[in-house]
N, C-alpha and C positions, 0 to 999 in steps of 0.2 A: 652498462652504465646505470641502469635502474637499481641493480643490486648495490652499487656503490653509494647511491643516494638514500637508500632505505634508512641507514642509521641517523641521517640528518632529520628525518621526519617522524620516526618512531623512537621516542626516548624510553626504551624498554630493554629488558634482557632478551635479545632476539632468539636465544636458544630455547626459550620457554614459549615461543610462538611459531605458528605456521604463517609464513608470509607469501602472499600471491598478488599478482597484479594483472591488469588488462589495459589495453589502449582504448580509452573512452572516446577520443576525438583527435582528428588531425587538423591542424591549422597552418596557414601560411602567413608569415609576417610581411611587413611592408617591403622588405628586400627580397621576398620570395623564398625565404628559408622555411623549411617544414618544421613545425612545432607539434609536439605530442602532448595531449592531456592524458595522464596515466592515473588510473584508479587503483589504489593499493589497499589491501586488507590484511590485518593482523589478527589471527584467531588464536586464543590460548590453546597450547598443545594439549593440556590436561582435559579441557572441555571437549575438544575434537575426539581425543582417544576414548573418553567416557561414552560419547554417543556411538562411536564405532563398535565399542565393546558391547553396548546394549543391543545394537542391531544384530551383531553376530550371535549373541546369546539367544536371539529369537529365531535363529536358523536362517537369517537372511544374509544376502551378500551386499557389501558396500560397493556400489558402482562409482559414485562420485560424491564429493562433499561441496556444498555451495552455501552461500550466506543469503539472508533474506532479501537484501536490496537487489542483488544480481538476479535472483530467481524472479522477482517481480518485474524487473526490466525486460527479461527474456519473454515472460508470459505476455506482457503488454505488447511487445514488439510482434509476437506471433498472432495475438488476437486482433490487432488493428493494422496488420500489414496491408490490407486493401486500401487504407487511407494514407499509407506511407508514413506511419508513425516512426518507423525505424530509419527513415531517410534512405537515400539512394547510395548504395555501396560504391558506385562509380562517380560519386561527387555531385549527384543531382540535388534538387531542391530539398531542403530539410522538411521533415514531417512535423506532425503536431507535438507539442509538449503537453504531456498528460500527468496530472497529479492523482495518485492512487491513494484513496483512503481505505485502509483495511481496519474496520471497526470491530474489535474483538470484545472479549468479556471484560477485561480490565484496562486495556490500552488501545490506542489508535495509532497505527503506523502511517505516516505520511511520506510517500515516495514520489519524487518528481523525475519522470523519465523522458529522455529525448535522444533520438538517433541511436537506438539500441543500447543505451547506457543510463545508469542511475546518475542523476545530476545533483540531487540533494535529498536528504531524508532526515526526518525528526520523528520522535515518538511523544505522544500526548497521554497523560495519565487520565484517560477518559475511555469508558466502554459501556457495555450494557449494564454493568453493575451500578452505574450512576442512576439509571432509570429504575432498576430493581429496588434500589434504596428508597426512591421516591414512592414507588408503589407500596412497599412494605410499611412506610410511615402511615399509610391510609388503611392498614389492615393486614391480617395474615392470609397469605394465598399459597396454594399448592403450585407445583411446577406447571401442572396442566392449566391452572387458572391464569398463571403469568403468561403462558403462550397465547391463551385466548385474548388477554388484554392487549398484547402486542399486535395480534392479528386484526383487532378492531380499531386500533389507534391509527389516526391519519395525521401524518407529519405536517400537512398543509395547515392544520389548525395552529401550528407554532409560528407561522410566518407573521411578520410585523403588519402586513396588510390585511390579515384575516379579520373579517367583521362579524362573523357569526358568534353564537354563544358557545362558551366552553365551560367545562366542569373545573372544579378545584384541582383535580389530578392533572388535567390537561394544561392548566395554567402552570403547575409546578414542572411539568414536562417542558413547557415552553421556556421557563427560566433556565433549565439545564441545557437545552439545545442552544440557547443564546450564548452561554458560556463556551460551549463546544465550538460553535462557528467562529467565535471571537479568537480562540486559540488557533484554529485552522487558518483564518484570515491573516493572522500575524506571521505564520510560517510562510504562506504564499507571498505575502508582501515582502518579506525578507528576501526570498529567492528572486523576485522580480527586480528588486533594488540593487542586487549584487552586480549586475552587468547590464549595459544598455542592450535592449532587444530581447531581454528575458520576459517572456509572457507565459501565461497558462491558458492553453486552448480548451482544455476539457478536464473535468473531474470524473474519475471512475471510482465507484464505490463497491467494496466487497467486504467479506467478513460476516460474522454471525448476525450483526445488527442491520445488515444491508437489506434484509427482507421486509423491514418495516414499510408500511404503505406510504408511497409518495415521498420517500426520503430524497430521491433524486430531484423532484420538483422543488422541495424545500430548499435544498442546497443551491439549486439554480437561481432561485429567487433571492436568497439571502446573500450569496457570494457573488452574484451576477456573472457566473461562469456556468456554461451548460454542463450538466451532470447526468450520469447514467449509471445504473447498476450493471456489473459484469458478472456473468456466470460462465466461466471458461468452457468452450465447446470445441474449438478448433484444435487440430493436432492430437486429439485424444479419442480413442475408441474404447467405449465402456461396454463390457460384456453384459448379456441379459441377466446373468447371476448377480450383477452389481447394480441393479436398477435403483435400489434405494439410495445409491450414491449420487444419482442424477441431480436431485434437488439439494445436495449438500456440497456441491463443488466449490461454492464461494467460501467454504470453511477451510479449503486446502490449497489456496492460490499459491502459497510459497512452495508447497510440495510439488504441485503441477509444474510450476516454473522451473524448479530444480531438475525435473525429469526431461526438459527440452534439451 
């Protein structure tokens, strides 16, 4: 049945894409009939084959191929299983709805996960580069100096209610973060308005920019949603030879999720 419906939803040459799907949710209508919410993905065949060829050229074996949204939903489900974020497979009470902000160098991926499935996702043209540009306007700095600036910067100085003194650089940072939270807020508002009962229980922050001091407190105060930084630890055993990876796990959340 799903295969027959695919051409109605993907107006593409199906021979040039790899199509896959998973059941995201089961629902019963007023008459008691079971309905299925199906999540479908179409990946360009040439892109998948190029990645597989690259991996094989490195002497590695391709075990499975996944896409970003599904990897994130699996990782979040595993990390927060103690609070039932994935819901009860036997039809128990639903878990929390979590919005994941993966803040990278050039873009931020926003993924909303509930019941072991990706419910909504968007990408924002915002990343650490925005802050790098602000810093570079105020002088030339080496990579080591940039790292030092980020380590000393406190995101709470960007909140609307902050009453202490701030430098010109901190004021410019504040302007950038205001634009960022505005974009995130619009995405979350759109999701919650799509269907009655849609809410965001928590924001989880990851990616290279997530290590900035008090970023979680800043987002909690500005978006009025409790926020926290995630550094994946459950379901992974890291050998002592890879100790340097311990502090960099937030950079590889999509890879870790794909491994589950």
